[in-house]
C-alpha angles and dihedrals in degrees: 000000000000120000115290118253132183135212132180116239117180088339093308120120106231124195121218144157128219134195138164135015137255130059110006126253121188118201119204118192128212135253115309093004135100142197087301087078088072098045092115093049112039098075095046095045088046090064087075105017146036100256124202122184118183135190107231113233111277093031140076114350095337125108117272109210114189093219097060118105094219089204129134094275090051090052093051092046091051095049091047088048090049091052091047092049092053094043097247107148089174134016143159109257123213114186132179123205108317087007088059090054090051091048093049094049091047091050090049096045097038104026092164090063097057124070098175131007123209116184115194114196087324128196115228102057098087140012099238118096131158121291088240092064092044093051091046089055092062115102097242102024092050090070095040092052089062095053114111111265097020094087109009124212090243089048088054089050090053089053093050101041131048087207104033092174089071094059115119115248092235089058091054089048091051092050090049092047091051091050091052096047109095094198092048093048090051091052094046093050090047092050092046095051091049090065110018131059135170091283094049131254115017121240096247093061097046102114109180089107090055094063097083089060092059112100096185125088110263130219120186119196121188137172114236090220096047107153095182103051114013121243088229086086089063093050091048090051092050089056095045100040111032090172089069117086108230121191123181120197113212118224091020135120137203098310105052089164090067103028095050103018098158093056092040096050094046092049094048094046090051092047092051087063089066112117113253134199091217121085116242129212119232126209 
C-alpha cells in the first residue's frame, strides 16, 4: 500500500493513500472496511490515473468522533470535502457496498463533480440485504453481534468472499482489528442502523430513482455469489436502466475488486476511457 496521508475534513482527521498521476479516481470502501479493500487495485489503476483511496470517518485509520451521524448524507459530505481538500473539482468515483451507495448519491446530487461512476456490489439499488446486517441493525442484537465469538472474523470472510481461502492475510488482520476497536464498532453500528432495519434497506437510502440525475457513464460490477447484497439487484437494474453497463463475475462474492482483481482492474481501466460530458481535472 502507498504511504499513509491525512487531511482534515470538517474537523475530522481522515486517512487516505494516493498513487499515480493523470485523471483522478477516488475509491470509497464499504461498511466496516478501509483502504485495504482496494489493495489489489490501487497499483494497477495508478499506472494510468491519480488514485486516491480514503478511509471514511469512523473506519480504518480515520478519526471516529462519537458525535458524527455516520449516515448517507455524512458519507457524501465527507467525500465531497475530501475532493475539495485535495483540489479535485471532478473525479471518477469507484464505490463498493456502502461506498457505492455514497458514490451514487454524490453523483446524483453533484453531477458536475463525477466524470465516471463505478458501483461495486452497491447498497441502495434494492431492499434485500443479508440477515446478518438486518440482525445487527436491531437495538440489542447489534451490540451482541459484535461480541468476540458471536460472528468470527473468518465467518465474516466467508460472508464476503465466495472463495474465502484466497483472502490476503492483511485483509483478515484489518477485519479483526476493526472488530476489536470499540470506537470503530460504535461507528459501524451507527452507520448500519441509519440505513438498514429488520426488513432490509430503509426507504430513504433506496437510490434507484437517483440514477436519472447522474450525468456520468455508469458501470455496475457484481459477484454472482454475493451473500451480503444479492446479485438480483444487478439483473433488475440491467432491465430497468439499459444505459447502465452491468457486469456480473461468476464464482465471486461481495468484493469482486479483491476476489477477481485482474478482471476487475482491466474492466475498470477500459471503462474509464469512456467519453464523458463532465470535465476532469488532471494532475
